A tleap script that builds the chain and sets N, CA, C and O, in Angstrom:
source leaprc.protein.ff14SB
mol = sequence {
  NMET VAL LYS ILE ARG LEU GLN ARG TYR GLY
  SER HIE LYS SER PRO PHE TYR ARG ILE VAL
  ALA CYS ASP SER ARG SER PRO ARG ASP GLY
  LYS PHE LEU GLU ILE LEU GLY THR TYR ASN
  PRO LEU THR GLU PRO ALA THR VAL LYS LEU
  GLU ALA GLU LYS ILE THR LYS TRP LEU ASP
  ASN GLY ALA GLN PRO THR VAL THR VAL ALA
  ASN ILE LEU LYS LYS ASN ASN ILE ALA LYS
  SER THR CLYS
}
set mol.1.N position { -4.649 -21.293 8.985 }
set mol.1.CA position { -3.255 -21.032 9.143 }
set mol.1.C position { -3.073 -19.591 9.572 }
set mol.1.O position { -3.817 -18.725 9.113 }
set mol.2.N position { -2.134 -19.308 10.416 }
set mol.2.CA position { -1.880 -17.945 10.854 }
set mol.2.C position { -0.758 -17.377 10.059 }
set mol.2.O position { 0.262 -18.010 9.786 }
set mol.3.N position { -1.013 -16.088 9.683 }
set mol.3.CA position { 0.003 -15.346 8.925 }
set mol.3.C position { 0.395 -14.109 9.709 }
set mol.3.O position { -0.415 -13.524 10.428 }
set mol.4.N position { 1.659 -13.720 9.555 }
set mol.4.CA position { 2.140 -12.418 10.072 }
set mol.4.C position { 2.249 -11.568 8.883 }
set mol.4.O position { 3.050 -11.844 7.989 }
set mol.5.N position { 1.421 -10.470 8.830 }
set mol.5.CA position { 1.463 -9.699 7.642 }
set mol.5.C position { 1.172 -8.212 8.053 }
set mol.5.O position { 0.897 -7.890 9.209 }
set mol.6.N position { 1.261 -7.284 6.940 }
set mol.6.CA position { 1.011 -5.937 7.155 }
set mol.6.C position { -0.405 -5.561 6.993 }
set mol.6.O position { -1.101 -6.105 6.136 }
set mol.7.N position { -0.868 -4.626 7.805 }
set mol.7.CA position { -2.212 -4.065 7.691 }
set mol.7.C position { -2.153 -2.581 7.484 }
set mol.7.O position { -1.645 -1.838 8.324 }
set mol.8.N position { -2.675 -2.155 6.364 }
set mol.8.CA position { -2.420 -0.750 5.860 }
set mol.8.C position { -3.342 0.209 6.588 }
set mol.8.O position { -4.524 -0.076 6.782 }
set mol.9.N position { -2.796 1.345 6.988 }
set mol.9.CA position { -3.508 2.472 7.644 }
set mol.9.C position { -2.955 3.713 6.901 }
set mol.9.O position { -2.047 3.657 6.072 }
set mol.10.N position { -3.591 4.826 7.281 }
set mol.10.CA position { -3.086 6.089 6.684 }
set mol.10.C position { -3.896 6.510 5.493 }
set mol.10.O position { -4.653 5.697 4.964 }
set mol.11.N position { -3.780 7.709 5.052 }
set mol.11.CA position { -4.561 8.239 3.984 }
set mol.11.C position { -3.898 7.980 2.631 }
set mol.11.O position { -2.853 7.334 2.550 }
set mol.12.N position { -4.511 8.484 1.596 }
set mol.12.CA position { -3.995 8.303 0.236 }
set mol.12.C position { -2.612 8.804 0.092 }
set mol.12.O position { -2.367 9.960 0.439 }
set mol.13.N position { -1.666 8.025 -0.398 }
set mol.13.CA position { -0.274 8.240 -0.627 }
set mol.13.C position { 0.495 8.558 0.682 }
set mol.13.O position { 1.567 9.161 0.626 }
set mol.14.N position { -0.041 8.159 1.857 }
set mol.14.CA position { 0.566 8.284 3.130 }
set mol.14.C position { 0.431 7.054 3.875 }
set mol.14.O position { -0.251 7.063 4.900 }
set mol.15.N position { 1.050 5.898 3.449 }
set mol.15.CA position { 0.766 4.644 4.167 }
set mol.15.C position { 1.475 4.537 5.495 }
set mol.15.O position { 2.557 5.095 5.674 }
set mol.16.N position { 0.889 3.842 6.401 }
set mol.16.CA position { 1.365 3.455 7.657 }
set mol.16.C position { 0.906 2.010 7.900 }
set mol.16.O position { -0.261 1.708 7.649 }
set mol.17.N position { 1.730 1.150 8.353 }
set mol.17.CA position { 1.434 -0.223 8.463 }
set mol.17.C position { 1.495 -0.735 9.889 }
set mol.17.O position { 2.352 -0.296 10.658 }
set mol.18.N position { 0.598 -1.665 10.272 }
set mol.18.CA position { 0.735 -2.436 11.479 }
set mol.18.C position { 1.140 -3.853 11.106 }
set mol.18.O position { 0.627 -4.428 10.145 }
set mol.19.N position { 2.058 -4.402 11.871 }
set mol.19.CA position { 2.403 -5.818 11.648 }
set mol.19.C position { 1.550 -6.625 12.601 }
set mol.19.O position { 1.656 -6.473 13.818 }
set mol.20.N position { 0.691 -7.496 12.046 }
set mol.20.CA position { -0.271 -8.232 12.833 }
set mol.20.C position { -0.184 -9.758 12.555 }
set mol.20.O position { 0.324 -10.188 11.520 }
set mol.21.N position { -0.689 -10.537 13.500 }
set mol.21.CA position { -0.879 -11.896 13.322 }
set mol.21.C position { -2.410 -12.107 13.001 }
set mol.21.O position { -3.255 -11.604 13.741 }
set mol.22.N position { -2.725 -12.771 12.016 }
set mol.22.CA position { -4.100 -12.913 11.580 }
set mol.22.C position { -4.336 -14.290 10.835 }
set mol.22.O position { -3.401 -14.963 10.400 }
set mol.23.N position { -5.606 -14.633 10.731 }
set mol.23.CA position { -5.992 -15.824 10.012 }
set mol.23.C position { -5.708 -15.495 8.487 }
set mol.23.O position { -5.983 -14.398 8.001 }
set mol.24.N position { -5.179 -16.456 7.827 }
set mol.24.CA position { -4.839 -16.230 6.376 }
set mol.24.C position { -6.062 -15.977 5.539 }
set mol.24.O position { -5.934 -15.432 4.443 }
set mol.25.N position { -7.253 -16.346 5.996 }
set mol.25.CA position { -8.458 -16.163 5.157 }
set mol.25.C position { -9.157 -14.793 5.427 }
set mol.25.O position { -10.105 -14.442 4.726 }
set mol.26.N position { -8.693 -14.039 6.425 }
set mol.26.CA position { -9.277 -12.767 6.728 }
set mol.26.C position { -8.774 -11.781 5.678 }
set mol.26.O position { -7.714 -11.990 5.088 }
set mol.27.N position { -9.555 -10.668 5.434 }
set mol.27.CA position { -9.025 -9.595 4.472 }
set mol.27.C position { -7.922 -8.844 5.003 }
set mol.27.O position { -7.674 -8.856 6.208 }
set mol.28.N position { -7.210 -8.156 4.124 }
set mol.28.CA position { -5.973 -7.379 4.476 }
set mol.28.C position { -6.137 -6.536 5.745 }
set mol.28.O position { -5.336 -6.608 6.677 }
set mol.29.N position { -7.196 -5.743 5.740 }
set mol.29.CA position { -7.455 -4.804 6.799 }
set mol.29.C position { -8.552 -5.288 7.708 }
set mol.29.O position { -9.191 -4.460 8.357 }
set mol.30.N position { -8.816 -6.590 7.799 }
set mol.30.CA position { -9.889 -7.170 8.522 }
set mol.30.C position { -9.458 -7.495 9.987 }
set mol.30.O position { -8.569 -6.868 10.562 }
set mol.31.N position { -10.156 -8.521 10.544 }
set mol.31.CA position { -9.847 -9.011 11.890 }
set mol.31.C position { -8.426 -9.523 12.014 }
set mol.31.O position { -7.884 -10.097 11.071 }
set mol.32.N position { -7.817 -9.315 13.186 }
set mol.32.CA position { -6.501 -9.877 13.466 }
set mol.32.C position { -6.514 -10.377 14.867 }
set mol.32.O position { -7.389 -10.055 15.670 }
set mol.33.N position { -5.497 -11.194 15.148 }
set mol.33.CA position { -5.302 -11.862 16.467 }
set mol.33.C position { -4.592 -11.000 17.410 }
set mol.33.O position { -5.009 -10.854 18.559 }
set mol.34.N position { -3.494 -10.400 16.959 }
set mol.34.CA position { -2.670 -9.596 17.837 }
set mol.34.C position { -1.756 -8.620 17.031 }
set mol.34.O position { -1.244 -8.946 15.960 }
set mol.35.N position { -1.596 -7.459 17.592 }
set mol.35.CA position { -0.664 -6.482 16.939 }
set mol.35.C position { 0.724 -6.780 17.394 }
set mol.35.O position { 0.959 -6.942 18.592 }
set mol.36.N position { 1.709 -6.864 16.425 }
set mol.36.CA position { 3.010 -7.221 16.788 }
set mol.36.C position { 4.041 -6.126 16.554 }
set mol.36.O position { 5.196 -6.251 16.963 }
set mol.37.N position { 3.626 -5.073 15.907 }
set mol.37.CA position { 4.505 -3.931 15.678 }
set mol.37.C position { 3.990 -2.947 14.661 }
set mol.37.O position { 2.856 -3.087 14.203 }
set mol.38.N position { 4.779 -1.953 14.286 }
set mol.38.CA position { 4.358 -0.978 13.329 }
set mol.38.C position { 5.557 -0.760 12.350 }
set mol.38.O position { 6.713 -1.051 12.656 }
set mol.39.N position { 5.190 -0.227 11.154 }
set mol.39.CA position { 6.159 0.026 10.135 }
set mol.39.C position { 5.720 1.271 9.399 }
set mol.39.O position { 4.602 1.340 8.889 }
set mol.40.N position { 6.656 2.317 9.341 }
set mol.40.CA position { 6.314 3.502 8.564 }
set mol.40.C position { 7.408 3.674 7.514 }
set mol.40.O position { 8.555 3.978 7.842 }
set mol.41.N position { 7.055 3.483 6.290 }
set mol.41.CA position { 8.049 3.586 5.227 }
set mol.41.C position { 8.331 5.015 4.780 }
set mol.41.O position { 9.259 5.228 3.999 }
set mol.42.N position { 7.555 6.019 5.253 }
set mol.42.CA position { 7.744 7.363 4.777 }
set mol.42.C position { 8.898 8.171 5.451 }
set mol.42.O position { 9.369 9.169 4.904 }
set mol.43.N position { 9.333 7.709 6.647 }
set mol.43.CA position { 10.468 8.297 7.307 }
set mol.43.C position { 11.736 7.858 6.658 }
set mol.43.O position { 11.742 6.828 5.983 }
set mol.44.N position { 12.821 8.585 6.822 }
set mol.44.CA position { 14.119 8.243 6.296 }
set mol.44.C position { 15.058 8.095 7.446 }
set mol.44.O position { 15.358 9.119 8.061 }
set mol.45.N position { 15.561 6.944 7.815 }
set mol.45.CA position { 15.188 5.637 7.256 }
set mol.45.C position { 13.791 5.192 7.797 }
set mol.45.O position { 13.240 5.827 8.696 }
set mol.46.N position { 13.250 4.118 7.243 }
set mol.46.CA position { 11.947 3.645 7.609 }
set mol.46.C position { 11.881 3.291 9.094 }
set mol.46.O position { 12.798 2.665 9.626 }
set mol.47.N position { 10.814 3.686 9.753 }
set mol.47.CA position { 10.669 3.480 11.219 }
set mol.47.C position { 10.002 2.140 11.447 }
set mol.47.O position { 8.909 1.902 10.932 }
set mol.48.N position { 10.621 1.276 12.191 }
set mol.48.CA position { 10.005 -0.019 12.441 }
set mol.48.C position { 10.060 -0.246 14.011 }
set mol.48.O position { 11.138 -0.142 14.596 }
set mol.49.N position { 8.979 -0.535 14.636 }
set mol.49.CA position { 8.851 -0.854 16.022 }
set mol.49.C position { 8.262 -2.293 16.085 }
set mol.49.O position { 7.157 -2.551 15.609 }
set mol.50.N position { 9.017 -3.178 16.667 }
set mol.50.CA position { 8.520 -4.564 16.804 }
set mol.50.C position { 8.594 -5.068 18.216 }
set mol.50.O position { 9.444 -4.675 19.016 }
set mol.51.N position { 7.655 -5.967 18.490 }
set mol.51.CA position { 7.598 -6.601 19.817 }
set mol.51.C position { 8.141 -8.024 19.658 }
set mol.51.O position { 7.429 -8.984 19.365 }
set mol.52.N position { 9.418 -8.079 19.867 }
set mol.52.CA position { 10.259 -9.369 19.506 }
set mol.52.C position { 9.666 -10.570 20.211 }
set mol.52.O position { 9.548 -11.624 19.586 }
set mol.53.N position { 9.300 -10.479 21.428 }
set mol.53.CA position { 8.841 -11.605 22.234 }
set mol.53.C position { 7.506 -12.178 21.593 }
set mol.53.O position { 7.341 -13.392 21.474 }
set mol.54.N position { 6.623 -11.305 21.211 }
set mol.54.CA position { 5.368 -11.715 20.627 }
set mol.54.C position { 5.636 -12.361 19.300 }
set mol.54.O position { 5.080 -13.412 18.982 }
set mol.55.N position { 6.497 -11.727 18.518 }
set mol.55.CA position { 6.762 -12.269 17.164 }
set mol.55.C position { 7.367 -13.636 17.285 }
set mol.55.O position { 6.891 -14.529 16.585 }
set mol.56.N position { 8.377 -13.902 18.105 }
set mol.56.CA position { 8.974 -15.144 18.235 }
set mol.56.C position { 7.990 -16.188 18.788 }
set mol.56.O position { 8.087 -17.360 18.427 }
set mol.57.N position { 7.038 -15.786 19.663 }
set mol.57.CA position { 6.014 -16.702 20.106 }
set mol.57.C position { 5.209 -17.194 19.010 }
set mol.57.O position { 4.992 -18.402 18.913 }
set mol.58.N position { 4.702 -16.280 18.095 }
set mol.58.CA position { 3.897 -16.655 16.956 }
set mol.58.C position { 4.692 -17.498 16.004 }
set mol.58.O position { 4.130 -18.472 15.504 }
set mol.59.N position { 5.940 -17.230 15.697 }
set mol.59.CA position { 6.743 -17.950 14.785 }
set mol.59.C position { 6.976 -19.395 15.283 }
set mol.59.O position { 6.955 -20.360 14.519 }
set mol.60.N position { 7.211 -19.487 16.680 }
set mol.60.CA position { 7.385 -20.865 17.257 }
set mol.60.C position { 6.154 -21.681 17.128 }
set mol.60.O position { 6.211 -22.903 16.991 }
set mol.61.N position { 4.961 -20.969 17.174 }
set mol.61.CA position { 3.708 -21.672 17.152 }
set mol.61.C position { 3.251 -21.980 15.691 }
set mol.61.O position { 2.150 -22.485 15.472 }
set mol.62.N position { 4.136 -21.656 14.694 }
set mol.62.CA position { 3.795 -22.041 13.317 }
set mol.62.C position { 3.288 -20.935 12.425 }
set mol.62.O position { 2.910 -21.223 11.290 }
set mol.63.N position { 3.253 -19.680 12.861 }
set mol.63.CA position { 2.799 -18.631 12.006 }
set mol.63.C position { 3.819 -18.415 10.952 }
set mol.63.O position { 5.026 -18.519 11.171 }
set mol.64.N position { 3.261 -18.086 9.705 }
set mol.64.CA position { 4.156 -17.848 8.509 }
set mol.64.C position { 4.098 -16.370 8.180 }
set mol.64.O position { 3.032 -15.801 7.944 }
set mol.65.N position { 5.287 -15.760 8.172 }
set mol.65.CA position { 5.372 -14.337 7.689 }
set mol.65.C position { 5.255 -14.196 6.265 }
set mol.65.O position { 5.707 -15.091 5.551 }
set mol.66.N position { 4.652 -13.089 5.712 }
set mol.66.CA position { 4.680 -12.789 4.309 }
set mol.66.C position { 6.060 -12.381 3.902 }
set mol.66.O position { 6.896 -12.081 4.755 }
set mol.67.N position { 6.326 -12.360 2.600 }
set mol.67.CA position { 7.621 -11.998 2.119 }
set mol.67.C position { 8.203 -10.649 2.662 }
set mol.67.O position { 9.364 -10.553 3.060 }
set mol.68.N position { 7.325 -9.635 2.649 }
set mol.68.CA position { 7.604 -8.330 3.086 }
set mol.68.C position { 7.935 -8.330 4.590 }
set mol.68.O position { 8.935 -7.752 5.015 }
set mol.69.N position { 7.077 -8.986 5.383 }
set mol.69.CA position { 7.352 -9.035 6.818 }
set mol.69.C position { 8.623 -9.829 7.119 }
set mol.69.O position { 9.342 -9.477 8.055 }
set mol.70.N position { 8.938 -10.924 6.335 }
set mol.70.CA position { 10.049 -11.662 6.543 }
set mol.70.C position { 11.279 -10.805 6.343 }
set mol.70.O position { 12.273 -10.958 7.052 }
set mol.71.N position { 11.210 -9.873 5.345 }
set mol.71.CA position { 12.370 -9.084 5.068 }
set mol.71.C position { 12.525 -8.044 6.202 }
set mol.71.O position { 13.647 -7.744 6.610 }
set mol.72.N position { 11.433 -7.509 6.698 }
set mol.72.CA position { 11.575 -6.621 7.793 }
set mol.72.C position { 12.185 -7.293 9.084 }
set mol.72.O position { 13.034 -6.729 9.775 }
set mol.73.N position { 11.702 -8.491 9.337 }
set mol.73.CA position { 12.199 -9.253 10.483 }
set mol.73.C position { 13.717 -9.583 10.351 }
set mol.73.O position { 14.483 -9.510 11.312 }
set mol.74.N position { 14.096 -9.947 9.104 }
set mol.74.CA position { 15.452 -10.262 8.841 }
set mol.74.C position { 16.411 -9.015 9.107 }
set mol.74.O position { 17.485 -9.170 9.688 }
set mol.75.N position { 15.975 -7.777 8.655 }
set mol.75.CA position { 16.720 -6.588 8.869 }
set mol.75.C position { 16.813 -6.249 10.313 }
set mol.75.O position { 17.742 -5.543 10.705 }
set mol.76.N position { 15.861 -6.731 11.178 }
set mol.76.CA position { 15.906 -6.400 12.544 }
set mol.76.C position { 16.328 -7.558 13.451 }
set mol.76.O position { 16.125 -7.531 14.664 }
set mol.77.N position { 16.930 -8.587 12.813 }
set mol.77.CA position { 17.539 -9.749 13.489 }
set mol.77.C position { 16.468 -10.567 14.256 }
set mol.77.O position { 16.804 -11.119 15.304 }
set mol.78.N position { 15.253 -10.673 13.816 }
set mol.78.CA position { 14.225 -11.388 14.439 }
set mol.78.C position { 13.895 -12.596 13.574 }
set mol.78.O position { 13.115 -13.460 13.975 }
set mol.79.N position { 14.491 -12.652 12.386 }
set mol.79.CA position { 14.072 -13.697 11.354 }
set mol.79.C position { 14.333 -15.112 11.877 }
set mol.79.O position { 15.315 -15.444 12.541 }
set mol.80.N position { 13.321 -15.905 11.490 }
set mol.80.CA position { 13.476 -17.367 11.701 }
set mol.80.C position { 13.457 -17.936 10.391 }
set mol.80.O position { 12.733 -17.415 9.543 }
set mol.81.N position { 14.188 -18.982 10.095 }
set mol.81.CA position { 14.159 -19.567 8.685 }
set mol.81.C position { 12.806 -20.053 8.330 }
set mol.81.O position { 12.194 -20.870 9.018 }
set mol.82.N position { 12.359 -19.529 7.242 }
set mol.82.CA position { 11.064 -19.863 6.716 }
set mol.82.C position { 11.231 -20.854 5.587 }
set mol.82.O position { 12.291 -20.946 4.967 }
set mol.83.N position { 10.109 -21.633 5.316 }
set mol.83.CA position { 10.181 -22.673 4.384 }
set mol.83.C position { 9.869 -22.099 2.968 }
set mol.83.O position { 9.875 -22.841 1.986 }
savepdb mol mol.pdb
quit
């Protein structure tokens, strides 16, 4: 199963995240299929850059976003109803 989830980068107490499509069995920071965007929670407001076309393609093909990614997508009007 393909998941759309966050992949953590950055140093200690300075997180920076990539939003990626990956196999649900791979580790959090392991292999991924495609980079779909970035998320920086340290800026005010949080900086989010998304590639909407790629995200909707993965969602249409059955990828499931994690709870956090689903919230980010909803705030940016890319959300698709999840089960």
